[in-house]
N, C-alpha and C positions, 0 to 999 in steps of 0.2 A: 609283818613283812610287807614291803611296799614295792610295787613295780611300775607305778604310773608316774611319769615325769610331767614337767610343766606343760599346760596348754599353751598354744601359741598366743603370744601377747595380742590382746584385742585392742580395738581402737580406743576403748575406754582407758587403756593404760598409756596411751600416747599423750601428746601435749594438751589434749582437751581437758585434762583434769588438774589444771593449775590451781594454786591457792586463791587466785582471784575469785574463784567460784565459791569460796567458803561461806559467803553470806547466804547462799541458797541452801539453807539447812532444812530442806523438806523434800519428800519424794519427788522425783522428776522422771516422768514416763519416757521422755525423749532421750535419755541417756542409756547407753547399753549396760545391761546388768552383767556383772562378772559371773563366772562359774568357778566351782572348785576344780581341782586337778582332774578328778575322775570324770567330770562332766555329768555326774548324777544329780547335781544340785546347782540351780541358778539362784543367786542371791536376790533378795526382795527389794533392793534399791539400786538405782544407778548413780546415787550421790556418793562418790568415793573421793576422798581427799588424800593428797600425796604431799605431806609436809617434808621440808628438807632440813628444818632446824627445830630445836626444842621450843622456841618461841612460836613457831607456826603450829606445832602440836597444841600448845596452850590456846592459841587463837581458835583452832578448830573446836577444842573442847568448850571454850567459852561461848562460841556462836551457835553450837548445836544443842538442842534439847535432848536428843537421843543420839548415841554414837557407839559403834562397836568396832573394835580393832581387828584388822586382818593380819594374818601372818603370810605364809606362802600358799595359802588356800589348799592345804592338804587335808583338812578335816572333811569327813564324809557325812557329818550331820550338820545341824544348823547352829552350832555353838558360836560361829563367827558371823551369823546372819543378822541383818537389820532391815526393818521396813522403812527406815529414815536415812541414816547416814553410816558410812563406814570410813575408817581411816587406815591407810596402808603406809607403813614406814619403809617401803622398799627403797626409797631414796636416802634413807638414813642407815647406811650399811658399812660404816667405817670402824676401824680400830681407834679407840680414843686414847688408850695408853697401855703400855706393858710395864708392869712393876716387877723388876727383877730382884727386889728385896723381899716383897711379900709373896712373890710367885703367883701373881694374878694378872689377868688381862681384863680391861674394860672396853666394851664394844657398844655400838649403837644397836637398837633393837631389830633393825632390818637385816642384819648380817646373817648369812647362811653358814651352816657348818662347813660346807665345801669351800667357802671363801676364807673362813677363819683358820681351818686346820693347817693348810700349807704355810701360812704366815707363822703360826705357832711353831711348827716343825723347823722352819728356817731359823727360828730364834732359840731352838733348843728345848721346846716345850711340847706337852701333849695334854689332851683332856682325858678324863678317867673313862669315858664311855662315848659311844656314838650310836645313833640309830641305824636302821638298815639302809637308809637313804640319806646322802649328804646334802641333798638339794633343799632341805627344809630350814626355816629360820630358827635360830637359837631361842628367841623370845617365845615364839608360838609353840615350839616343842616343850619348853619348860612350863609354860602356862597350862598345858594340858596333861602334864605328867608322862610325856612320851619317854621311851626307854630304849636301851639296847639290850644286851644280854650279859649275864654273869652273876652267879650266885653270890659273889662278893662285890658286885658293882651295883650301886644305886642307880636310879633313873637319871635322866639328864639334868633334872632340876636340882639334884643333890650336889651338883658342881657349882651352884651359885653361891657367891660370897656376899653380894650386895645387889640391890635392885633399885632403879629409879623409875618412877611413874608420875604421870600427871593425873591428879584426882579430879573429881567432878567440879570443884571450884576453880580449876585451872592452876592449882598450886603444884609445885614440884615436891614430891615426897621421896626421901631417900631412906631406905632400910637396909640394915646389914645384920650379920649374925649377932652382934652385940645388942640388937634390939629384941632378942629373945623370941617370945611367942608371936609377936606381931610379924616378925620376919618369917617364921615358920608358917604362918597363915597366908602370907602374901605371895610366896614363891609360886605355888601352883594356884594361880589366882583366877583362872578361867576367864580373864578379861573383865572381871566384875568390879575390881577396885579402881581401875583407871587404865590409861594408855601407857604401857611400859615403853620407856625411851632408851634406857641403858641397862646393861647387866655387867657385873663383875664376876668373873669365873676363876675358881681355883685351878692351878696348873700343877703338873708334875713333869719331871724330866722326860724328854722325848724318848721313844723306843721303837724298835722294829718288831714286826710281827710276821707270822707265817700262818697259813691255814691249809688244813686238809679236809677232805670230804670223805665220809664213809657211806656206803650204800647198804640198804636193806637190813635195818636193825629190827629184830622181832620186838614188838611192844612188850611181850612177856618179860624181856630182859630188864625192862624198867621197873618191874615190881620190886625187886630186891636191890637193884643197882642204879636207881635213879640218881642219887646223890653223886655216885662215882662218875656217871656218864656226864652229867651237867657240870661237873667240876673238872673234867678232863682237859679243859683249856681256859684261857682268860675269858673267852666268850664262846658260848655253845648254843647252837640252834638246831632244833629237831623239825624236819619237814615231813608232813604226811598228807596223803589224800584220803586217809581213813579206810583204805582198801586192805583186806587180808591181814588186819591187825599188824601192820607193818609201818615202820618209820622209813620213808623212802630215802632220806639223806640226813646225815648228821654233819653239820659244819662245825669244825673245831678250830678256833682262832687262838693262837698262843704267842706269848712274848718270845722273841729270839734271845737265847742266853748262851753264854760260853759253855761248852761241854754238853750241848744238847744231845740226847740219845737219838738213835735212829727211830724213825716213825714206826709204830706198831702196824702190822699189816691187817689186824682185826681190832674191832672195838666191841666187845661183848656180843660177837656174832656178826657184826656189820663188817663188810669188806672195804678196804681202802680203794677209792676211785682211781682210775688210771688216766683220767682226763678231767679238764675243767667242766663243771656242771652248773646249770641254772637251777634254782630251787624247783622250778617246774621242768622236769628232766627233758621233756620234748622240745624245749626252747633252746636256742643258741646261748652259750655262755659268754658271748662276746661282750655283753654289757656288764658282766659280773667282775668283781675284784679277783685278783690273781690267786690261784690255788696251787695245789701240788707242792706245797712246802716252800715256794719261792718267797724269799725274805723281801720285805718292803716296809715303808713307814707305816706307823700305826693307823693313819687316816686313810691309807690305801688298802687296808685289810679289814678293819673293824666293820665298816659298812658292807653290805652284800653287793652293792652296785657302784659303778664308777661315776664320779661327778660329771664327766664330760660326755656321758652316753645316756640314751633314753632307756631306762630299765622297764619298759612297758611290755606287757603281754596283751594289751588291748584294754578296753573299758573294764572296770572292776568296781567292786564294793568291798568294804572291809568292816569287820567287827572283831572285838577282842574282849576277853574276860579274865580277870585276875582272881586267883584262888590261893589261899595260904599253902605254902609249899609242902606242908605235911600231908595235904590231901592230893598231891600232884597226880599220882598214879590212879587213885580212885576217881578223880575228876576226869582224867583222860578216858578211863574205861566207861564212865557214864556218858561221855560225849560219843565214844565209839559205838554205843548202842544205836546211834542215829545214822550210822554210816550209809545205809541204804537210801535214806532220805536226802542226806546232805551231799554225798559224793558227786552225784550227777550235776550239781550246780556250783561246784567248788573248783577253783583253780588249784589252791594248795592251802594247807594250814601250817602255821609255825608255832612251836612251843619253846618258850624261853623262860629264864629265871631272872628275878630282880630282887636285890637286897632291900631289906626293910629301911624305912627312913622316918623322919619326924615331921614331915611336911603335912599339914592338916588335911588337905584335899587330895593328897596322893593316894591311889589305890593300894600302895604298899606302906601306908602309915602303920608303923609299929609291927609289921609282919612281912617277912620275906615271902615272895609270891612266885607262882608259876603263871605265866600268861599264855592263854590259849587263843591264838589269833587265827582268823579265817579270812582268806581273800576269795571273794565270790565272783562268779560271772555276773555281769550287770543285768540281772533279771530281778528288777526291783521288787515287784509284787511277790514273787516266789521267795526271795531272800527275807523280806519282811515278815512273811508267814512262817519261815523256818526259824528265825531268831527266837521267838517265844519257846519253841521246843528245846533249843539249846539252853536257854535261860532256865527252863524248868529242870533240865538234867543237872545243871550246875547249882541250882538253888540250895541243896543241902550243905553246900560249902560256902554259902554267903558270898557268892561271886560278885565282883564289882566290874562294871564296864569301863573301857577306855573312854575318857571324856570326849575325844574327837572322832569316835567311830560310831557305827550304827548300833543301836540297842532299842529294845522295846519295853524294858523293865518299868514297872509302875513307879511313879515318883515316890510314893509312900514306902515302897520296898527299898529303892535306892537310898532314900534319906535315912532309913533305919540302919543302914550299913555304914554310915559316915559318922564316926565317933565325934568329930570336932565340928559338925555342921552348925550347931548353935553359935559356937565361938566365931566361925567363919562369917556367919550372917551379921554378927555384931561388928566384925572388922569391916565388912562391906558397908555397913551403915555409917561407920565413922568416915569413910572416904567418899562414899556416894549415897548420901542420906535420901535422895529423891529418886534414885534408880535411873540415873542418866545412862549408865552402862548396862543396865539389865535389858535383855532381849527375851524373845519368846522361849528360847531354849532354857535360859536361867530361871525364868519365871516358872516354867513347867516343872523342871527337875529339882529345883532347890526350894521353891516357895509354895508350890501347890501340893496338897496332900492327897 
């Protein structure tokens, strides 16, 4: 669950980052370094390139010895960091084509979900899933296995039908589902194979949704009713601050259908809310998507926050761990044992489900998962000391961290939990044999033991 919106555009994002500077592919101390959204991380280089065409992406790749792609800078760790050069495709954010025969859309990699969704809806289409926040880029979200919610909904990457990227040799590579294993390995690519320039997404007919919020679900109700509760809507989120063994809010998002029954006043002991709520109940719900059963387009209900508003509660940090769904309640109770330690430093925690997939580097590879997400106060040292405790509690369930959020898991442990890691490294070697796109994050977590 995300509440932080864009930092104000810095001078580095203005006209001073033209492609004419491409030749200077080395660190430059006199250029302003960008930060991530939350402001907890300043990137290690001021050399940021802003291509407007595929050819300019190729030019950047060819001229730089080291290069890392940036999305919407929503990562909380250094997965998008570079000590030498970054490339942002924020200027490449257009719809390339809408195929009404194949029911797909092809977009440039800089497009955000909040920009794409209204266009699709106007043309009679929808995506299968959305994350909590529509302000993030499609390419960056998919490259890191970012997800929405739904026990029958895969993460955002599972909606990709084809991918285009520029490899380390400056060549344009196109992969689609017909390419089999190579495609499955490239979709959640972590930026390691090249600079993604286009994506083709599968579409479904557009639909309307409604959402209701229930308050104060006893955690004990989840022991025998977890599947029923998380299946009570198209997308379901459980929010808790881990106090009193209580789920503060249950957000249930459902498709609107003819003959819908009246909403139930209770959900396994939780009471239907009588007003719109923010996931952090003390905050105003003004920035949140409409609740109380008011029908609206899918893209105005599936996220938690409105595209045109700042969904921020202030500076924050985020971490998230994926556990096989059969261990959902047990894992929650293991984490609950830390409530006295974590609650004072936590804004809120969100629990969601994600359907299994076949994408090599997805945390949900061949297993449907529950995701235990934590949004922390921006107390960096404290949080980084608490995460090992959380990871230890979740270790019996072979938990995997979200690629773009904070974690402290030892590389050897992380690598042991990635079934297709060796195959992914071979794929990376094919498209980037000399490590042009490898940064400290990838080196540490994928290549160091």
